[in-house]
PDB file of the backbone (N, CA, C, O) and the ligand in Angstrom, with CONECT records:
HET     ZN  A 101       1
ATOM      1  N   UNK A   1     109.413  94.243  91.517  1.00  0.00           N
ATOM      2  CA  UNK A   1     109.703  94.816  92.844  1.00  0.00           C
ATOM      3  C   UNK A   1     108.714  94.295  93.870  1.00  0.00           C
ATOM      4  O   UNK A   1     107.502  94.307  93.651  1.00  0.00           O
ATOM      5  N   UNK A   2     109.250  93.837  94.994  1.00  0.00           N
ATOM      6  CA  UNK A   2     108.408  93.200  95.994  1.00  0.00           C
ATOM      7  C   UNK A   2     107.405  94.163  96.615  1.00  0.00           C
ATOM      8  O   UNK A   2     106.317  93.774  97.038  1.00  0.00           O
ATOM      9  N   UNK A   3     107.802  95.423  96.657  1.00  0.00           N
ATOM     10  CA  UNK A   3     106.956  96.393  97.357  1.00  0.00           C
ATOM     11  C   UNK A   3     105.629  96.590  96.632  1.00  0.00           C
ATOM     12  O   UNK A   3     104.608  96.840  97.272  1.00  0.00           O
ATOM     13  N   UNK A   4     105.631  96.481  95.314  1.00  0.00           N
ATOM     14  CA  UNK A   4     104.376  96.663  94.591  1.00  0.00           C
ATOM     15  C   UNK A   4     103.435  95.478  94.844  1.00  0.00           C
ATOM     16  O   UNK A   4     102.213  95.619  94.813  1.00  0.00           O
ATOM     17  N   UNK A   5     104.038  94.305  95.096  1.00  0.00           N
ATOM     18  CA  UNK A   5     103.242  93.135  95.449  1.00  0.00           C
ATOM     19  C   UNK A   5     102.543  93.379  96.788  1.00  0.00           C
ATOM     20  O   UNK A   5     101.358  93.090  96.954  1.00  0.00           O
ATOM     21  N   UNK A   6     103.315  93.924  97.740  1.00  0.00           N
ATOM     22  CA  UNK A   6     102.752  94.215  99.062  1.00  0.00           C
ATOM     23  C   UNK A   6     101.655  95.270  98.963  1.00  0.00           C
ATOM     24  O   UNK A   6     100.620  95.178  99.622  1.00  0.00           O
ATOM     25  N   UNK A   7     101.907  96.273  98.121  1.00  0.00           N
ATOM     26  CA  UNK A   7     100.913  97.334  97.968  1.00  0.00           C
ATOM     27  C   UNK A   7      99.613  96.779  97.415  1.00  0.00           C
ATOM     28  O   UNK A   7      98.522  97.177  97.825  1.00  0.00           O
ATOM     29  N   UNK A   8      99.752  95.842  96.464  1.00  0.00           N
ATOM     30  CA  UNK A   8      98.575  95.209  95.857  1.00  0.00           C
ATOM     31  C   UNK A   8      97.805  94.417  96.928  1.00  0.00           C
ATOM     32  O   UNK A   8      96.577  94.468  97.009  1.00  0.00           O
ATOM     33  N   UNK A   9      98.574  93.685  97.740  1.00  0.00           N
ATOM     34  CA  UNK A   9      97.983  92.876  98.793  1.00  0.00           C
ATOM     35  C   UNK A   9      97.233  93.764  99.789  1.00  0.00           C
ATOM     36  O   UNK A   9      96.135  93.449 100.248  1.00  0.00           O
ATOM     37  N   UNK A  10      97.876  94.878 100.097  1.00  0.00           N
ATOM     38  CA  UNK A  10      97.305  95.870 101.007  1.00  0.00           C
ATOM     39  C   UNK A  10      95.965  96.373 100.463  1.00  0.00           C
ATOM     40  O   UNK A  10      94.979  96.486 101.191  1.00  0.00           O
ATOM     41  N   UNK A  11      95.961  96.667  99.171  1.00  0.00           N
ATOM     42  CA  UNK A  11      94.755  97.158  98.516  1.00  0.00           C
ATOM     43  C   UNK A  11      93.631  96.121  98.627  1.00  0.00           C
ATOM     44  O   UNK A  11      92.490  96.444  98.958  1.00  0.00           O
ATOM     45  N   UNK A  12      93.994  94.866  98.337  1.00  0.00           N
ATOM     46  CA  UNK A  12      93.012  93.780  98.434  1.00  0.00           C
ATOM     47  C   UNK A  12      92.455  93.666  99.852  1.00  0.00           C
ATOM     48  O   UNK A  12      91.246  93.543 100.053  1.00  0.00           O
ATOM     49  N   UNK A  13      93.356  93.709 100.823  1.00  0.00           N
ATOM     50  CA  UNK A  13      92.942  93.623 102.220  1.00  0.00           C
ATOM     51  C   UNK A  13      91.957  94.731 102.575  1.00  0.00           C
ATOM     52  O   UNK A  13      90.924  94.498 103.201  1.00  0.00           O
ATOM     53  N   UNK A  14      92.312  95.947 102.153  1.00  0.00           N
ATOM     54  CA  UNK A  14      91.474  97.093 102.512  1.00  0.00           C
ATOM     55  C   UNK A  14      90.099  96.996 101.854  1.00  0.00           C
ATOM     56  O   UNK A  14      89.091  97.345 102.469  1.00  0.00           O
ATOM     57  N   UNK A  15      90.054  96.529 100.621  1.00  0.00           N
ATOM     58  CA  UNK A  15      88.752  96.461  99.975  1.00  0.00           C
ATOM     59  C   UNK A  15      87.927  95.316 100.576  1.00  0.00           C
ATOM     60  O   UNK A  15      86.705  95.415 100.687  1.00  0.00           O
ATOM     61  N   UNK A  16      88.610  94.221 100.965  1.00  0.00           N
ATOM     62  CA  UNK A  16      87.910  93.130 101.644  1.00  0.00           C
ATOM     63  C   UNK A  16      87.356  93.612 102.978  1.00  0.00           C
ATOM     64  O   UNK A  16      86.232  93.290 103.363  1.00  0.00           O
ATOM     65  N   UNK A  17      88.186  94.397 103.675  1.00  0.00           N
ATOM     66  CA  UNK A  17      87.732  94.958 104.957  1.00  0.00           C
ATOM     67  C   UNK A  17      86.504  95.832 104.755  1.00  0.00           C
ATOM     68  O   UNK A  17      85.541  95.764 105.520  1.00  0.00           O
ATOM     69  N   UNK A  18      86.554  96.648 103.721  1.00  0.00           N
ATOM     70  CA  UNK A  18      85.421  97.524 103.415  1.00  0.00           C
ATOM     71  C   UNK A  18      84.149  96.721 103.211  1.00  0.00           C
ATOM     72  O   UNK A  18      83.086  97.067 103.725  1.00  0.00           O
ATOM     73  N   UNK A  19      84.277  95.638 102.446  1.00  0.00           N
ATOM     74  CA  UNK A  19      83.130  94.772 102.211  1.00  0.00           C
ATOM     75  C   UNK A  19      82.579  94.193 103.505  1.00  0.00           C
ATOM     76  O   UNK A  19      81.372  94.198 103.749  1.00  0.00           O
ATOM     77  N   UNK A  20      83.503  93.691 104.334  1.00  0.00           N
ATOM     78  CA  UNK A  20      83.092  93.061 105.592  1.00  0.00           C
ATOM     79  C   UNK A  20      82.373  94.054 106.501  1.00  0.00           C
ATOM     80  O   UNK A  20      81.339  93.745 107.093  1.00  0.00           O
ATOM     81  N   UNK A  21      82.943  95.247 106.596  1.00  0.00           N
ATOM     82  CA  UNK A  21      82.336  96.264 107.456  1.00  0.00           C
ATOM     83  C   UNK A  21      80.935  96.613 106.950  1.00  0.00           C
ATOM     84  O   UNK A  21      80.003  96.811 107.730  1.00  0.00           O
ATOM     85  N   UNK A  22      80.817  96.681 105.642  1.00  0.00           N
ATOM     86  CA  UNK A  22      79.512  96.995 105.063  1.00  0.00           C
ATOM     87  C   UNK A  22      78.506  95.869 105.328  1.00  0.00           C
ATOM     88  O   UNK A  22      77.337  96.127 105.614  1.00  0.00           O
ATOM     89  N   UNK A  23      78.971  94.622 105.228  1.00  0.00           N
ATOM     90  CA  UNK A  23      78.102  93.483 105.520  1.00  0.00           C
ATOM     91  C   UNK A  23      77.653  93.504 106.978  1.00  0.00           C
ATOM     92  O   UNK A  23      76.503  93.202 107.298  1.00  0.00           O
ATOM     93  N   UNK A  24      78.605  93.875 107.863  1.00  0.00           N
ATOM     94  CA  UNK A  24      78.265  93.994 109.285  1.00  0.00           C
ATOM     95  C   UNK A  24      77.203  95.067 109.489  1.00  0.00           C
ATOM     96  O   UNK A  24      76.252  94.901 110.252  1.00  0.00           O
ATOM     97  N   UNK A  25      77.398  96.159 108.788  1.00  0.00           N
ATOM     98  CA  UNK A  25      76.469  97.283 108.880  1.00  0.00           C
ATOM     99  C   UNK A  25      75.067  96.859 108.451  1.00  0.00           C
ATOM    100  O   UNK A  25      74.067  97.320 109.002  1.00  0.00           O
ATOM    101  N   UNK A  26      75.013  95.973 107.458  1.00  0.00           N
ATOM    102  CA  UNK A  26      73.715  95.509 106.974  1.00  0.00           C
ATOM    103  C   UNK A  26      73.103  94.455 107.901  1.00  0.00           C
ATOM    104  O   UNK A  26      71.966  94.029 107.700  1.00  0.00           O
ATOM    105  N   UNK A  27      73.870  94.037 108.922  1.00  0.00           N
ATOM    106  CA  UNK A  27      73.307  93.117 109.907  1.00  0.00           C
ATOM    107  C   UNK A  27      73.860  91.711 109.852  1.00  0.00           C
ATOM    108  O   UNK A  27      73.436  90.840 110.612  1.00  0.00           O
ATOM    109  N   UNK A  28      74.819  91.482 108.943  1.00  0.00           N
ATOM    110  CA  UNK A  28      75.464  90.166 108.880  1.00  0.00           C
ATOM    111  C   UNK A  28      76.213  89.907 110.179  1.00  0.00           C
ATOM    112  O   UNK A  28      76.854  90.809 110.720  1.00  0.00           O
ATOM    113  N   UNK A  29      76.133  88.669 110.686  1.00  0.00           N
ATOM    114  CA  UNK A  29      76.778  88.386 111.964  1.00  0.00           C
ATOM    115  C   UNK A  29      77.914  87.387 111.821  1.00  0.00           C
ATOM    116  O   UNK A  29      78.023  86.686 110.816  1.00  0.00           O
ATOM    117  N   UNK A  30      78.752  87.334 112.839  1.00  0.00           N
ATOM    118  CA  UNK A  30      79.845  86.370 112.855  1.00  0.00           C
ATOM    119  C   UNK A  30      81.027  86.760 111.996  1.00  0.00           C
ATOM    120  O   UNK A  30      81.836  85.910 111.626  1.00  0.00           O
ATOM    121  N   UNK A  31      81.135  88.045 111.674  1.00  0.00           N
ATOM    122  CA  UNK A  31      82.235  88.479 110.813  1.00  0.00           C
ATOM    123  C   UNK A  31      83.416  89.036 111.605  1.00  0.00           C
ATOM    124  O   UNK A  31      84.447  89.382 111.029  1.00  0.00           O
ATOM    125  N   UNK A  32      83.260  89.121 112.933  1.00  0.00           N
ATOM    126  CA  UNK A  32      84.280  89.787 113.747  1.00  0.00           C
ATOM    127  C   UNK A  32      85.658  89.160 113.582  1.00  0.00           C
ATOM    128  O   UNK A  32      86.664  89.858 113.455  1.00  0.00           O
ATOM    129  N   UNK A  33      85.686  87.809 113.588  1.00  0.00           N
ATOM    130  CA  UNK A  33      86.975  87.124 113.493  1.00  0.00           C
ATOM    131  C   UNK A  33      87.678  87.456 112.181  1.00  0.00           C
ATOM    132  O   UNK A  33      88.882  87.710 112.143  1.00  0.00           O
ATOM    133  N   UNK A  34      86.894  87.448 111.112  1.00  0.00           N
ATOM    134  CA  UNK A  34      87.455  87.723 109.793  1.00  0.00           C
ATOM    135  C   UNK A  34      87.960  89.170 109.718  1.00  0.00           C
ATOM    136  O   UNK A  34      89.029  89.442 109.172  1.00  0.00           O
ATOM    137  N   UNK A  35      87.173  90.081 110.272  1.00  0.00           N
ATOM    138  CA  UNK A  35      87.593  91.488 110.291  1.00  0.00           C
ATOM    139  C   UNK A  35      88.894  91.633 111.081  1.00  0.00           C
ATOM    140  O   UNK A  35      89.821  92.331 110.669  1.00  0.00           O
ATOM    141  N   UNK A  36      88.933  90.951 112.228  1.00  0.00           N
ATOM    142  CA  UNK A  36      90.109  90.994 113.084  1.00  0.00           C
ATOM    143  C   UNK A  36      91.342  90.488 112.351  1.00  0.00           C
ATOM    144  O   UNK A  36      92.413  91.094 112.392  1.00  0.00           O
ATOM    145  N   UNK A  37      91.154  89.348 111.675  1.00  0.00           N
ATOM    146  CA  UNK A  37      92.250  88.718 110.963  1.00  0.00           C
ATOM    147  C   UNK A  37      92.788  89.655 109.876  1.00  0.00           C
ATOM    148  O   UNK A  37      93.997  89.824 109.713  1.00  0.00           O
ATOM    149  N   UNK A  38      91.858  90.252 109.149  1.00  0.00           N
ATOM    150  CA  UNK A  38      92.248  91.156 108.061  1.00  0.00           C
ATOM    151  C   UNK A  38      92.936  92.407 108.593  1.00  0.00           C
ATOM    152  O   UNK A  38      93.922  92.879 108.025  1.00  0.00           O
ATOM    153  N   UNK A  39      92.400  92.940 109.697  1.00  0.00           N
ATOM    154  CA  UNK A  39      93.008  94.128 110.293  1.00  0.00           C
ATOM    155  C   UNK A  39      94.450  93.835 110.688  1.00  0.00           C
ATOM    156  O   UNK A  39      95.356  94.633 110.450  1.00  0.00           O
ATOM    157  N   UNK A  40      94.637  92.663 111.300  1.00  0.00           N
ATOM    158  CA  UNK A  40      95.965  92.290 111.762  1.00  0.00           C
ATOM    159  C   UNK A  40      96.923  92.123 110.590  1.00  0.00           C
ATOM    160  O   UNK A  40      98.055  92.605 110.633  1.00  0.00           O
ATOM    161  N   UNK A  41      96.471  91.446 109.554  1.00  0.00           N
ATOM    162  CA  UNK A  41      97.373  91.194 108.431  1.00  0.00           C
ATOM    163  C   UNK A  41      97.650  92.485 107.670  1.00  0.00           C
ATOM    164  O   UNK A  41      98.735  92.657 107.113  1.00  0.00           O
ATOM    165  N   UNK A  42      96.670  93.400 107.641  1.00  0.00           N
ATOM    166  CA  UNK A  42      96.907  94.690 107.001  1.00  0.00           C
ATOM    167  C   UNK A  42      97.950  95.487 107.774  1.00  0.00           C
ATOM    168  O   UNK A  42      98.796  96.164 107.188  1.00  0.00           O
ATOM    169  N   UNK A  43      97.876  95.395 109.094  1.00  0.00           N
ATOM    170  CA  UNK A  43      98.846  96.085 109.947  1.00  0.00           C
ATOM    171  C   UNK A  43     100.255  95.548 109.701  1.00  0.00           C
ATOM    172  O   UNK A  43     101.226  96.301 109.628  1.00  0.00           O
ATOM    173  N   UNK A  44     100.335  94.202 109.573  1.00  0.00           N
ATOM    174  CA  UNK A  44     101.630  93.574 109.317  1.00  0.00           C
ATOM    175  C   UNK A  44     102.180  94.000 107.960  1.00  0.00           C
ATOM    176  O   UNK A  44     103.372  94.271 107.812  1.00  0.00           O
ATOM    177  N   UNK A  45     101.290  94.051 106.977  1.00  0.00           N
ATOM    178  CA  UNK A  45     101.707  94.494 105.645  1.00  0.00           C
ATOM    179  C   UNK A  45     102.263  95.906 105.700  1.00  0.00           C
ATOM    180  O   UNK A  45     103.272  96.217 105.067  1.00  0.00           O
ATOM    181  N   UNK A  46     101.591  96.752 106.462  1.00  0.00           N
ATOM    182  CA  UNK A  46     102.001  98.149 106.582  1.00  0.00           C
ATOM    183  C   UNK A  46     103.420  98.232 107.161  1.00  0.00           C
ATOM    184  O   UNK A  46     104.264  98.981 106.668  1.00  0.00           O
ATOM    185  N   UNK A  47     103.662  97.449 108.214  1.00  0.00           N
ATOM    186  CA  UNK A  47     104.985  97.431 108.836  1.00  0.00           C
ATOM    187  C   UNK A  47     106.034  96.947 107.846  1.00  0.00           C
ATOM    188  O   UNK A  47     107.115  97.525 107.727  1.00  0.00           O
ATOM    189  N   UNK A  48     105.691  95.867 107.132  1.00  0.00           N
ATOM    190  CA  UNK A  48     106.614  95.295 106.157  1.00  0.00           C
ATOM    191  C   UNK A  48     106.959  96.325 105.076  1.00  0.00           C
ATOM    192  O   UNK A  48     108.114  96.458 104.671  1.00  0.00           O
ATOM    193  N   UNK A  49     105.939  97.042 104.623  1.00  0.00           N
ATOM    194  CA  UNK A  49     106.146  98.043 103.580  1.00  0.00           C
ATOM    195  C   UNK A  49     107.041  99.171 104.074  1.00  0.00           C
ATOM    196  O   UNK A  49     107.912  99.654 103.349  1.00  0.00           O
ATOM    197  N   UNK A  50     106.815  99.583 105.312  1.00  0.00           N
ATOM    198  CA  UNK A  50     107.636 100.650 105.887  1.00  0.00           C
ATOM    199  C   UNK A  50     109.099 100.221 105.948  1.00  0.00           C
ATOM    200  O   UNK A  50     110.002 101.008 105.666  1.00  0.00           O
ATOM    201  N   UNK A  51     109.320  98.948 106.324  1.00  0.00           N
ATOM    202  CA  UNK A  51     110.691  98.439 106.394  1.00  0.00           C
ATOM    203  C   UNK A  51     111.341  98.411 105.019  1.00  0.00           C
ATOM    204  O   UNK A  51     112.506  98.775 104.857  1.00  0.00           O
ATOM    205  N   UNK A  52     110.562  97.970 104.027  1.00  0.00           N
ATOM    206  CA  UNK A  52     111.091  97.926 102.661  1.00  0.00           C
ATOM    207  C   UNK A  52     111.445  99.324 102.161  1.00  0.00           C
ATOM    208  O   UNK A  52     112.487  99.529 101.539  1.00  0.00           O
ATOM    209  N   UNK A  53     110.566 100.275 102.441  1.00  0.00           N
ATOM    210  CA  UNK A  53     110.829 101.659 102.025  1.00  0.00           C
ATOM    211  C   UNK A  53     112.122 102.151 102.648  1.00  0.00           C
ATOM    212  O   UNK A  53     112.909 102.848 102.008  1.00  0.00           O
ATOM    213  N   UNK A  54     112.333 101.781 103.907  1.00  0.00           N
ATOM    214  CA  UNK A  54     113.538 102.190 104.612  1.00  0.00           C
ATOM    215  C   UNK A  54     114.776 101.598 103.943  1.00  0.00           C
ATOM    216  O   UNK A  54     115.777 102.280 103.720  1.00  0.00           O
ATOM    217  N   UNK A  55     114.673 100.299 103.630  1.00  0.00           N
ATOM    218  CA  UNK A  55     115.787  99.619 102.963  1.00  0.00           C
ATOM    219  C   UNK A  55     116.115 100.280 101.638  1.00  0.00           C
ATOM    220  O   UNK A  55     117.282 100.504 101.315  1.00  0.00           O
ATOM    221  N   UNK A  56     115.075 100.592 100.873  1.00  0.00           N
ATOM    222  CA  UNK A  56     115.277 101.217  99.570  1.00  0.00           C
ATOM    223  C   UNK A  56     115.952 102.573  99.740  1.00  0.00           C
ATOM    224  O   UNK A  56     116.849 102.931  98.977  1.00  0.00           O
ATOM    225  N   UNK A  57     115.514 103.316 100.740  1.00  0.00           N
ATOM    226  CA  UNK A  57     116.101 104.633 100.983  1.00  0.00           C
ATOM    227  C   UNK A  57     117.577 104.500 101.343  1.00  0.00           C
ATOM    228  O   UNK A  57     118.398 105.338 100.970  1.00  0.00           O
ATOM    229  N   UNK A  58     117.904 103.420 102.085  1.00  0.00           N
ATOM    230  CA  UNK A  58     119.304 103.215 102.460  1.00  0.00           C
ATOM    231  C   UNK A  58     120.150 102.855 101.243  1.00  0.00           C
ATOM    232  O   UNK A  58     121.299 103.282 101.125  1.00  0.00           O
ATOM    233  N   UNK A  59     119.572 102.067 100.342  1.00  0.00           N
ATOM    234  CA  UNK A  59     120.315 101.639  99.154  1.00  0.00           C
ATOM    235  C   UNK A  59     120.490 102.777  98.150  1.00  0.00           C
ATOM    236  O   UNK A  59     121.474 102.824  97.412  1.00  0.00           O
ATOM    237  N   UNK A  60     119.538 103.673  98.135  1.00  0.00           N
ATOM    238  CA  UNK A  60     119.601 104.793  97.197  1.00  0.00           C
ATOM    239  C   UNK A  60     119.658 106.112  97.948  1.00  0.00           C
ATOM    240  O   UNK A  60     118.667 106.840  98.004  1.00  0.00           O
ATOM    241  N   UNK A  61     120.821 106.428  98.529  1.00  0.00           N
ATOM    242  CA  UNK A  61     120.903 107.674  99.274  1.00  0.00           C
ATOM    243  C   UNK A  61     120.685 108.862  98.342  1.00  0.00           C
ATOM    244  O   UNK A  61     121.143 108.873  97.199  1.00  0.00           O
ATOM    245  N   UNK A  62     119.990 109.837  98.852  1.00  0.00           N
ATOM    246  CA  UNK A  62     119.706 111.023  98.040  1.00  0.00           C
ATOM    247  C   UNK A  62     121.004 111.767  97.745  1.00  0.00           C
ATOM    248  O   UNK A  62     121.877 111.859  98.608  1.00  0.00           O
ATOM    249  N   UNK A  63     121.135 112.294  96.540  1.00  0.00           N
ATOM    250  CA  UNK A  63     122.311 113.109  96.252  1.00  0.00           C
ATOM    251  C   UNK A  63     122.295 114.354  97.131  1.00  0.00           C
ATOM    252  O   UNK A  63     121.235 114.814  97.555  1.00  0.00           O
ATOM    253  N   UNK A  64     123.473 114.888  97.398  1.00  0.00           N
ATOM    254  CA  UNK A  64     123.518 116.049  98.293  1.00  0.00           C
ATOM    255  C   UNK A  64     122.825 117.267  97.686  1.00  0.00           C
ATOM    256  O   UNK A  64     122.769 117.434  96.467  1.00  0.00           O
ATOM    257  N   UNK A  65     122.310 118.094  98.554  1.00  0.00           N
ATOM    258  CA  UNK A  65     121.671 119.331  98.129  1.00  0.00           C
ATOM    259  C   UNK A  65     122.422 120.492  98.768  1.00  0.00           C
ATOM    260  O   UNK A  65     122.797 120.426  99.939  1.00  0.00           O
ATOM    261  N   UNK A  66     122.637 121.526  98.017  1.00  0.00           N
ATOM    262  CA  UNK A  66     123.331 122.687  98.553  1.00  0.00           C
ATOM    263  C   UNK A  66     122.538 123.286  99.710  1.00  0.00           C
ATOM    264  O   UNK A  66     121.363 123.613  99.543  1.00  0.00           O
ATOM    265  N   UNK A  67     123.164 123.436 100.887  1.00  0.00           N
ATOM    266  CA  UNK A  67     122.442 123.989 102.040  1.00  0.00           C
ATOM    267  C   UNK A  67     122.106 125.471 101.853  1.00  0.00           C
ATOM    268  O   UNK A  67     121.271 126.023 102.570  1.00  0.00           O
ATOM    269  N   UNK A  68     122.757 126.098 100.895  1.00  0.00           N
ATOM    270  CA  UNK A  68     122.553 127.538 100.707  1.00  0.00           C
ATOM    271  C   UNK A  68     121.501 127.826  99.640  1.00  0.00           C
ATOM    272  O   UNK A  68     120.582 128.612  99.869  1.00  0.00           O
ATOM    273  N   UNK A  69     121.633 127.189  98.469  1.00  0.00           N
ATOM    274  CA  UNK A  69     120.707 127.522  97.374  1.00  0.00           C
ATOM    275  C   UNK A  69     119.821 126.345  96.976  1.00  0.00           C
ATOM    276  O   UNK A  69     119.034 126.453  96.035  1.00  0.00           O
ATOM    277  N   UNK A  70     119.941 125.209  97.692  1.00  0.00           N
ATOM    278  CA  UNK A  70     119.088 124.030  97.494  1.00  0.00           C
ATOM    279  C   UNK A  70     119.257 123.367  96.137  1.00  0.00           C
ATOM    280  O   UNK A  70     118.408 122.573  95.734  1.00  0.00           O
ATOM    281  N   UNK A  71     120.322 123.672  95.430  1.00  0.00           N
ATOM    282  CA  UNK A  71     120.559 122.996  94.162  1.00  0.00           C
ATOM    283  C   UNK A  71     120.927 121.537  94.418  1.00  0.00           C
ATOM    284  O   UNK A  71     121.709 121.240  95.322  1.00  0.00           O
ATOM    285  N   UNK A  72     120.368 120.634  93.628  1.00  0.00           N
ATOM    286  CA  UNK A  72     120.746 119.240  93.776  1.00  0.00           C
ATOM    287  C   UNK A  72     122.075 119.014  93.064  1.00  0.00           C
ATOM    288  O   UNK A  72     122.260 119.400  91.910  1.00  0.00           O
ATOM    289  N   UNK A  73     123.000 118.373  93.791  1.00  0.00           N
ATOM    290  CA  UNK A  73     124.372 118.260  93.304  1.00  0.00           C
ATOM    291  C   UNK A  73     124.742 116.811  93.054  1.00  0.00           C
ATOM    292  O   UNK A  73     124.099 115.901  93.578  1.00  0.00           O
ATOM    293  N   UNK A  74     125.777 116.595  92.253  1.00  0.00           N
ATOM    294  CA  UNK A  74     126.250 115.220  92.067  1.00  0.00           C
ATOM    295  C   UNK A  74     126.782 114.633  93.371  1.00  0.00           C
ATOM    296  O   UNK A  74     127.195 115.365  94.270  1.00  0.00           O
ATOM    297  N   UNK A  75     126.766 113.280  93.466  1.00  0.00           N
ATOM    298  CA  UNK A  75     127.197 112.604  94.695  1.00  0.00           C
ATOM    299  C   UNK A  75     128.592 113.032  95.136  1.00  0.00           C
ATOM    300  O   UNK A  75     128.877 113.133  96.329  1.00  0.00           O
ATOM    301  N   UNK A  76     129.455 113.280  94.153  1.00  0.00           N
ATOM    302  CA  UNK A  76     130.859 113.531  94.464  1.00  0.00           C
ATOM    303  C   UNK A  76     131.142 114.996  94.760  1.00  0.00           C
ATOM    304  O   UNK A  76     132.278 115.347  95.076  1.00  0.00           O
ATOM    305  N   UNK A  77     130.128 115.864  94.665  1.00  0.00           N
ATOM    306  CA  UNK A  77     130.362 117.308  94.819  1.00  0.00           C
ATOM    307  C   UNK A  77     130.904 117.648  96.197  1.00  0.00           C
ATOM    308  O   UNK A  77     130.408 117.164  97.214  1.00  0.00           O
ATOM    309  N   UNK A  78     131.917 118.475  96.214  1.00  0.00           N
ATOM    310  CA  UNK A  78     132.472 118.969  97.479  1.00  0.00           C
ATOM    311  C   UNK A  78     132.023 120.418  97.708  1.00  0.00           C
ATOM    312  O   UNK A  78     131.926 120.895  98.838  1.00  0.00           O
ATOM    313  N   UNK A  79     131.758 121.090  96.593  1.00  0.00           N
ATOM    314  CA  UNK A  79     131.288 122.463  96.652  1.00  0.00           C
ATOM    315  C   UNK A  79     130.114 122.624  95.693  1.00  0.00           C
ATOM    316  O   UNK A  79     130.043 121.942  94.670  1.00  0.00           O
ATOM    317  N   UNK A  80     129.190 123.534  96.029  1.00  0.00           N
ATOM    318  CA  UNK A  80     128.082 123.817  95.133  1.00  0.00           C
ATOM    319  C   UNK A  80     128.620 124.532  93.896  1.00  0.00           C
ATOM    320  O   UNK A  80     129.367 125.504  94.008  1.00  0.00           O
ATOM    321  N   UNK A  81     128.236 124.043  92.712  1.00  0.00           N
ATOM    322  CA  UNK A  81     128.737 124.675  91.486  1.00  0.00           C
ATOM    323  C   UNK A  81     127.955 125.938  91.137  1.00  0.00           C
ATOM    324  O   UNK A  81     128.325 126.660  90.211  1.00  0.00           O
ATOM    325  N   UNK A  82     126.892 126.206  91.862  1.00  0.00           N
ATOM    326  CA  UNK A  82     126.128 127.439  91.619  1.00  0.00           C
ATOM    327  C   UNK A  82     126.639 128.576  92.492  1.00  0.00           C
ATOM    328  O   UNK A  82     126.952 129.658  91.995  1.00  0.00           O
ATOM    329  N   UNK A  83     126.724 128.323  93.813  1.00  0.00           N
ATOM    330  CA  UNK A  83     127.059 129.421  94.715  1.00  0.00           C
ATOM    331  C   UNK A  83     128.373 129.190  95.469  1.00  0.00           C
ATOM    332  O   UNK A  83     128.826 130.069  96.202  1.00  0.00           O
ATOM    333  N   UNK A  84     128.984 128.022  95.296  1.00  0.00           N
ATOM    334  CA  UNK A  84     130.295 127.798  95.881  1.00  0.00           C
ATOM    335  C   UNK A  84     130.292 127.381  97.339  1.00  0.00           C
ATOM    336  O   UNK A  84     131.355 127.255  97.946  1.00  0.00           O
ATOM    337  N   UNK A  85     129.108 127.163  97.914  1.00  0.00           N
ATOM    338  CA  UNK A  85     129.044 126.742  99.315  1.00  0.00           C
ATOM    339  C   UNK A  85     129.666 125.352  99.470  1.00  0.00           C
ATOM    340  O   UNK A  85     129.463 124.463  98.643  1.00  0.00           O
ATOM    341  N   UNK A  86     130.437 125.193 100.566  1.00  0.00           N
ATOM    342  CA  UNK A  86     131.050 123.892 100.827  1.00  0.00           C
ATOM    343  C   UNK A  86     129.953 122.893 101.217  1.00  0.00           C
ATOM    344  O   UNK A  86     129.085 123.205 102.031  1.00  0.00           O
ATOM    345  N   UNK A  87     129.998 121.699 100.636  1.00  0.00           N
ATOM    346  CA  UNK A  87     129.024 120.673 100.958  1.00  0.00           C
ATOM    347  C   UNK A  87     129.573 119.833 102.104  1.00  0.00           C
ATOM    348  O   UNK A  87     130.653 119.254 101.994  1.00  0.00           O
ATOM    349  N   UNK A  88     128.825 119.769 103.205  1.00  0.00           N
ATOM    350  CA  UNK A  88     129.249 118.992 104.356  1.00  0.00           C
ATOM    351  C   UNK A  88     128.827 117.550 104.160  1.00  0.00           C
ATOM    352  O   UNK A  88     127.647 117.262 103.957  1.00  0.00           O
ATOM    353  N   UNK A  89     129.778 116.657 104.220  1.00  0.00           N
ATOM    354  CA  UNK A  89     129.474 115.233 104.108  1.00  0.00           C
ATOM    355  C   UNK A  89     128.885 114.754 105.422  1.00  0.00           C
ATOM    356  O   UNK A  89     129.585 114.686 106.432  1.00  0.00           O
ATOM    357  N   UNK A  90     127.571 114.415 105.413  1.00  0.00           N
ATOM    358  CA  UNK A  90     126.938 114.012 106.670  1.00  0.00           C
ATOM    359  C   UNK A  90     127.051 112.511 106.883  1.00  0.00           C
ATOM    360  O   UNK A  90     126.433 111.959 107.793  1.00  0.00           O
ATOM    361  N   UNK A  91     127.834 111.857 106.050  1.00  0.00           N
ATOM    362  CA  UNK A  91     128.063 110.434 106.247  1.00  0.00           C
ATOM    363  C   UNK A  91     129.550 110.125 106.120  1.00  0.00           C
ATOM    364  O   UNK A  91     129.977 109.482 105.161  1.00  0.00           O
ATOM    365  N   UNK A  92     130.340 110.589 107.095  1.00  0.00           N
ATOM    366  CA  UNK A  92     131.807 110.470 107.002  1.00  0.00           C
ATOM    367  C   UNK A  92     132.282 109.026 106.985  1.00  0.00           C
ATOM    368  O   UNK A  92     133.362 108.733 106.472  1.00  0.00           O
ATOM    369  N   UNK A  93     131.474 108.110 107.551  1.00  0.00           N
ATOM    370  CA  UNK A  93     131.876 106.710 107.605  1.00  0.00           C
ATOM    371  C   UNK A  93     131.833 106.087 106.205  1.00  0.00           C
ATOM    372  O   UNK A  93     132.608 105.182 105.898  1.00  0.00           O
ATOM    373  N   UNK A  94     130.924 106.580 105.367  1.00  0.00           N
ATOM    374  CA  UNK A  94     130.784 105.968 104.064  1.00  0.00           C
ATOM    375  C   UNK A  94     131.610 106.748 103.095  1.00  0.00           C
ATOM    376  O   UNK A  94     131.651 106.415 101.910  1.00  0.00           O
TER     377      UNK A  94
HETATM  378 ZN    ZN A 101     124.487 126.500  96.227  1.00  0.00          ZN2+
END
């Protein structure tokens, strides 16, 4: 799964950033560009991950939940099998 690759990359970026900030704190100079670059790429990774999560959510729509008793129901359910509440299809186009 591509998202775990991005998460790994994100982790690496963050730990590299941590190192750089600590080096700066100790008085190392000339690290601003590198910090900037890492911050930017981490931000991009974050956006990319958010988009992927969205795509995954679209591909795997959650099964309906009974609005009355919150029971999780099968995709095809028209009525709750526990309390009989009618399940409203909130995606009539699909
Ligand atoms: Zn119910």
